[in-house]
Jmol script that loads the backbone (N, CA, C; Angstrom):
load data "model"
ATOM      1  N   MET A   1      96.289 105.502  99.354  1.00  0.00           N
ATOM      2  CA  MET A   1      97.633 105.668  98.867  1.00  0.00           C
ATOM      3  C   MET A   1      98.438 104.462  99.302  1.00  0.00           C
ATOM      4  N   ALA A   2      99.220 103.955  98.414  1.00  0.00           N
ATOM      5  CA  ALA A   2     100.115 102.836  98.720  1.00  0.00           C
ATOM      6  C   ALA A   2     101.549 103.291  98.486  1.00  0.00           C
ATOM      7  N   VAL A   3     102.435 102.861  99.358  1.00  0.00           N
ATOM      8  CA  VAL A   3     103.858 103.174  99.233  1.00  0.00           C
ATOM      9  C   VAL A   3     104.618 101.860  99.243  1.00  0.00           C
ATOM     10  N   VAL A   4     105.453 101.659  98.233  1.00  0.00           N
ATOM     11  CA  VAL A   4     106.259 100.443  98.137  1.00  0.00           C
ATOM     12  C   VAL A   4     107.713 100.832  97.873  1.00  0.00           C
ATOM     13  N   PRO A   5     108.652  99.939  98.182  1.00  0.00           N
ATOM     14  CA  PRO A   5     110.057 100.231  97.902  1.00  0.00           C
ATOM     15  C   PRO A   5     110.280 100.481  96.410  1.00  0.00           C
ATOM     16  N   GLY A   6     111.108 101.458  96.098  1.00  0.00           N
ATOM     17  CA  GLY A   6     111.390 101.793  94.710  1.00  0.00           C
ATOM     18  C   GLY A   6     112.031 100.660  93.925  1.00  0.00           C
ATOM     19  N   ARG A   7     112.688  99.739  94.619  1.00  0.00           N
ATOM     20  CA  ARG A   7     113.379  98.643  93.919  1.00  0.00           C
ATOM     21  C   ARG A   7     112.420  97.751  93.149  1.00  0.00           C
ATOM     22  N   VAL A   8     111.112  97.785  93.475  1.00  0.00           N
ATOM     23  CA  VAL A   8     110.161  96.967  92.721  1.00  0.00           C
ATOM     24  C   VAL A   8     110.043  97.448  91.277  1.00  0.00           C
ATOM     25  N   CYS A   9     110.555  98.647  91.002  1.00  0.00           N
ATOM     26  CA  CYS A   9     110.514  99.206  89.649  1.00  0.00           C
ATOM     27  C   CYS A   9     111.834  99.017  88.916  1.00  0.00           C
ATOM     28  N   GLY A  10     112.758  98.299  89.534  1.00  0.00           N
ATOM     29  CA  GLY A  10     114.041  98.052  88.897  1.00  0.00           C
ATOM     30  C   GLY A  10     115.189  98.608  89.711  1.00  0.00           C
ATOM     31  N   ALA A  11     116.383  98.329  89.267  1.00  0.00           N
ATOM     32  CA  ALA A  11     117.592  98.711  90.002  1.00  0.00           C
ATOM     33  C   ALA A  11     117.691 100.221  90.213  1.00  0.00           C
ATOM     34  N   GLY A  12     117.207 101.009  89.287  1.00  0.00           N
ATOM     35  CA  GLY A  12     117.263 102.463  89.418  1.00  0.00           C
ATOM     36  C   GLY A  12     116.392 103.009  90.529  1.00  0.00           C
ATOM     37  N   GLY A  13     115.475 102.202  91.035  1.00  0.00           N
ATOM     38  CA  GLY A  13     114.586 102.645  92.102  1.00  0.00           C
ATOM     39  C   GLY A  13     115.102 102.386  93.497  1.00  0.00           C
ATOM     40  N   GLU A  14     116.229 101.711  93.618  1.00  0.00           N
ATOM     41  CA  GLU A  14     116.798 101.397  94.937  1.00  0.00           C
ATOM     42  C   GLU A  14     117.051 102.687  95.714  1.00  0.00           C
ATOM     43  N   GLY A  15     116.615 102.714  96.968  1.00  0.00           N
ATOM     44  CA  GLY A  15     116.810 103.894  97.803  1.00  0.00           C
ATOM     45  C   GLY A  15     115.674 104.905  97.717  1.00  0.00           C
ATOM     46  N   PHE A  16     114.658 104.602  96.908  1.00  0.00           N
ATOM     47  CA  PHE A  16     113.508 105.486  96.746  1.00  0.00           C
ATOM     48  C   PHE A  16     112.240 104.737  97.129  1.00  0.00           C
ATOM     49  N   ILE A  17     111.128 105.462  97.190  1.00  0.00           N
ATOM     50  CA  ILE A  17     109.828 104.830  97.376  1.00  0.00           C
ATOM     51  C   ILE A  17     108.953 105.150  96.176  1.00  0.00           C
ATOM     52  N   ARG A  18     107.973 104.316  95.943  1.00  0.00           N
ATOM     53  CA  ARG A  18     107.017 104.546  94.870  1.00  0.00           C
ATOM     54  C   ARG A  18     105.646 104.711  95.517  1.00  0.00           C
ATOM     55  N   CYS A  19     104.945 105.764  95.150  1.00  0.00           N
ATOM     56  CA  CYS A  19     103.612 106.028  95.680  1.00  0.00           C
ATOM     57  C   CYS A  19     102.586 105.830  94.583  1.00  0.00           C
ATOM     58  N   SER A  20     101.549 105.094  94.902  1.00  0.00           N
ATOM     59  CA  SER A  20     100.414 104.935  93.998  1.00  0.00           C
ATOM     60  C   SER A  20      99.278 105.758  94.591  1.00  0.00           C
ATOM     61  N   TYR A  21      98.792 106.701  93.825  1.00  0.00           N
ATOM     62  CA  TYR A  21      97.821 107.633  94.377  1.00  0.00           C
ATOM     63  C   TYR A  21      96.556 107.763  93.526  1.00  0.00           C
ATOM     64  N   ALA A  22      96.013 106.640  93.130  1.00  0.00           N
ATOM     65  CA  ALA A  22      94.774 106.632  92.350  1.00  0.00           C
ATOM     66  C   ALA A  22      93.597 106.791  93.319  1.00  0.00           C
ATOM     67  N   SER A  23      93.349 108.030  93.723  1.00  0.00           N
ATOM     68  CA  SER A  23      92.320 108.297  94.717  1.00  0.00           C
ATOM     69  C   SER A  23      91.860 109.739  94.584  1.00  0.00           C
ATOM     70  N   SER A  24      90.890 110.120  95.401  1.00  0.00           N
ATOM     71  CA  SER A  24      90.374 111.488  95.355  1.00  0.00           C
ATOM     72  C   SER A  24      91.390 112.462  95.962  1.00  0.00           C
ATOM     73  N   HIS A  25      91.243 113.712  95.629  1.00  0.00           N
ATOM     74  CA  HIS A  25      92.133 114.750  96.155  1.00  0.00           C
ATOM     75  C   HIS A  25      92.067 114.786  97.680  1.00  0.00           C
ATOM     76  N   ASP A  26      90.873 114.705  98.250  1.00  0.00           N
ATOM     77  CA  ASP A  26      90.720 114.727  99.712  1.00  0.00           C
ATOM     78  C   ASP A  26      91.435 113.553 100.371  1.00  0.00           C
ATOM     79  N   ASP A  27      91.301 112.360  99.794  1.00  0.00           N
ATOM     80  CA  ASP A  27      91.982 111.186 100.347  1.00  0.00           C
ATOM     81  C   ASP A  27      93.494 111.343 100.256  1.00  0.00           C
ATOM     82  N   LEU A  28      93.968 111.898  99.152  1.00  0.00           N
ATOM     83  CA  LEU A  28      95.412 112.108  98.993  1.00  0.00           C
ATOM     84  C   LEU A  28      95.929 113.126 100.002  1.00  0.00           C
ATOM     85  N   GLN A  29      95.165 114.173 100.228  1.00  0.00           N
ATOM     86  CA  GLN A  29      95.567 115.188 101.204  1.00  0.00           C
ATOM     87  C   GLN A  29      95.706 114.570 102.592  1.00  0.00           C
ATOM     88  N   ARG A  30      94.727 113.770 102.998  1.00  0.00           N
ATOM     89  CA  ARG A  30      94.789 113.108 104.302  1.00  0.00           C
ATOM     90  C   ARG A  30      95.987 112.162 104.381  1.00  0.00           C
ATOM     91  N   ALA A  31      96.240 111.430 103.308  1.00  0.00           N
ATOM     92  CA  ALA A  31      97.363 110.487 103.306  1.00  0.00           C
ATOM     93  C   ALA A  31      98.688 111.227 103.452  1.00  0.00           C
ATOM     94  N   LEU A  32      98.855 112.329 102.744  1.00  0.00           N
ATOM     95  CA  LEU A  32     100.097 113.094 102.837  1.00  0.00           C
ATOM     96  C   LEU A  32     100.267 113.710 104.223  1.00  0.00           C
ATOM     97  N   GLU A  33      99.174 114.167 104.818  1.00  0.00           N
ATOM     98  CA  GLU A  33      99.253 114.697 106.178  1.00  0.00           C
ATOM     99  C   GLU A  33      99.695 113.611 107.151  1.00  0.00           C
ATOM    100  N   ARG A  34      99.141 112.421 107.004  1.00  0.00           N
ATOM    101  CA  ARG A  34      99.520 111.314 107.887  1.00  0.00           C
ATOM    102  C   ARG A  34     100.981 110.930 107.695  1.00  0.00           C
ATOM    103  N   MET A  35     101.427 110.907 106.435  1.00  0.00           N
ATOM    104  CA  MET A  35     102.826 110.575 106.168  1.00  0.00           C
ATOM    105  C   MET A  35     103.751 111.614 106.802  1.00  0.00           C
ATOM    106  N   GLY A  36     103.383 112.877 106.690  1.00  0.00           N
ATOM    107  CA  GLY A  36     104.183 113.943 107.286  1.00  0.00           C
ATOM    108  C   GLY A  36     104.264 113.815 108.794  1.00  0.00           C
ATOM    109  N   LYS A  37     103.139 113.518 109.435  1.00  0.00           N
ATOM    110  CA  LYS A  37     103.123 113.332 110.890  1.00  0.00           C
ATOM    111  C   LYS A  37     103.997 112.154 111.302  1.00  0.00           C
ATOM    112  N   PHE A  38     103.916 111.065 110.538  1.00  0.00           N
ATOM    113  CA  PHE A  38     104.741 109.898 110.826  1.00  0.00           C
ATOM    114  C   PHE A  38     106.223 110.252 110.748  1.00  0.00           C
ATOM    115  N   MET A  39     106.597 110.938 109.687  1.00  0.00           N
ATOM    116  CA  MET A  39     108.003 111.266 109.489  1.00  0.00           C
ATOM    117  C   MET A  39     108.512 112.222 110.568  1.00  0.00           C
ATOM    118  N   GLN A  40     107.688 113.181 110.984  1.00  0.00           N
ATOM    119  CA  GLN A  40     108.094 114.096 112.051  1.00  0.00           C
ATOM    120  C   GLN A  40     108.206 113.368 113.387  1.00  0.00           C
ATOM    121  N   ALA A  41     107.217 112.553 113.710  1.00  0.00           N
ATOM    122  CA  ALA A  41     107.217 111.836 114.984  1.00  0.00           C
ATOM    123  C   ALA A  41     108.365 110.849 115.076  1.00  0.00           C
ATOM    124  N   ALA A  42     108.747 110.289 113.971  1.00  0.00           N
ATOM    125  CA  ALA A  42     109.801 109.280 113.955  1.00  0.00           C
ATOM    126  C   ALA A  42     111.183 109.895 113.792  1.00  0.00           C
ATOM    127  N   ALA A  43     111.258 111.221 113.672  1.00  0.00           N
ATOM    128  CA  ALA A  43     112.536 111.886 113.366  1.00  0.00           C
ATOM    129  C   ALA A  43     113.192 111.165 112.200  1.00  0.00           C
ATOM    130  N   TRP A  44     112.432 110.988 111.148  1.00  0.00           N
ATOM    131  CA  TRP A  44     112.790 110.193 109.977  1.00  0.00           C
ATOM    132  C   TRP A  44     114.167 110.533 109.435  1.00  0.00           C
ATOM    133  N   GLN A  45     114.952 109.508 109.218  1.00  0.00           N
ATOM    134  CA  GLN A  45     116.237 109.616 108.538  1.00  0.00           C
ATOM    135  C   GLN A  45     116.162 108.709 107.324  1.00  0.00           C
ATOM    136  N   PRO A  46     116.578 109.156 106.146  1.00  0.00           N
ATOM    137  CA  PRO A  46     116.427 108.356 104.926  1.00  0.00           C
ATOM    138  C   PRO A  46     116.973 106.938 105.012  1.00  0.00           C
ATOM    139  N   GLN A  47     117.982 106.687 105.804  1.00  0.00           N
ATOM    140  CA  GLN A  47     118.580 105.357 105.858  1.00  0.00           C
ATOM    141  C   GLN A  47     117.858 104.415 106.815  1.00  0.00           C
ATOM    142  N   GLN A  48     116.874 104.921 107.578  1.00  0.00           N
ATOM    143  CA  GLN A  48     116.151 104.071 108.496  1.00  0.00           C
ATOM    144  C   GLN A  48     115.072 103.287 107.755  1.00  0.00           C
ATOM    145  N   SER A  49     114.779 102.103 108.247  1.00  0.00           N
ATOM    146  CA  SER A  49     113.693 101.314 107.681  1.00  0.00           C
ATOM    147  C   SER A  49     112.463 101.484 108.550  1.00  0.00           C
ATOM    148  N   LEU A  50     111.304 101.141 108.015  1.00  0.00           N
ATOM    149  CA  LEU A  50     110.073 101.225 108.794  1.00  0.00           C
ATOM    150  C   LEU A  50     110.127 100.295 109.994  1.00  0.00           C
ATOM    151  N   GLU A  51     110.806  99.161 109.873  1.00  0.00           N
ATOM    152  CA  GLU A  51     110.925  98.252 110.995  1.00  0.00           C
ATOM    153  C   GLU A  51     111.704  98.897 112.132  1.00  0.00           C
ATOM    154  N   THR A  52     112.705  99.709 111.795  1.00  0.00           N
ATOM    155  CA  THR A  52     113.518 100.382 112.793  1.00  0.00           C
ATOM    156  C   THR A  52     112.725 101.469 113.499  1.00  0.00           C
ATOM    157  N   VAL A  53     111.934 102.217 112.739  1.00  0.00           N
ATOM    158  CA  VAL A  53     111.221 103.370 113.270  1.00  0.00           C
ATOM    159  C   VAL A  53     109.920 102.959 113.923  1.00  0.00           C
ATOM    160  N   GLY A  54     109.222 101.980 113.376  1.00  0.00           N
ATOM    161  CA  GLY A  54     107.915 101.590 113.892  1.00  0.00           C
ATOM    162  C   GLY A  54     106.818 102.376 113.186  1.00  0.00           C
ATOM    163  N   ALA A  55     105.610 101.948 113.324  1.00  0.00           N
ATOM    164  CA  ALA A  55     104.484 102.616 112.688  1.00  0.00           C
ATOM    165  C   ALA A  55     103.641 103.315 113.738  1.00  0.00           C
ATOM    166  N   LEU A  56     103.010 104.393 113.343  1.00  0.00           N
ATOM    167  CA  LEU A  56     102.117 105.137 114.245  1.00  0.00           C
ATOM    168  C   LEU A  56     100.722 104.596 114.168  1.00  0.00           C
TER     169      LEU A  56
END
end "model"
wireframe off; spacefill off
backbone 0.3
color backbone group
């Protein structure tokens, strides 16, 4: 799974993310679980950047 800033899709994507999920169901499930853990551990706030929060 790849996640990129929504702005790469045009001005309407600003403030969103775009996910590319051309993969198996099992791989997608693992990716979503990891994303959820990251967001919980980081006390994710929509206005924070990944640089601010850090990566797990």
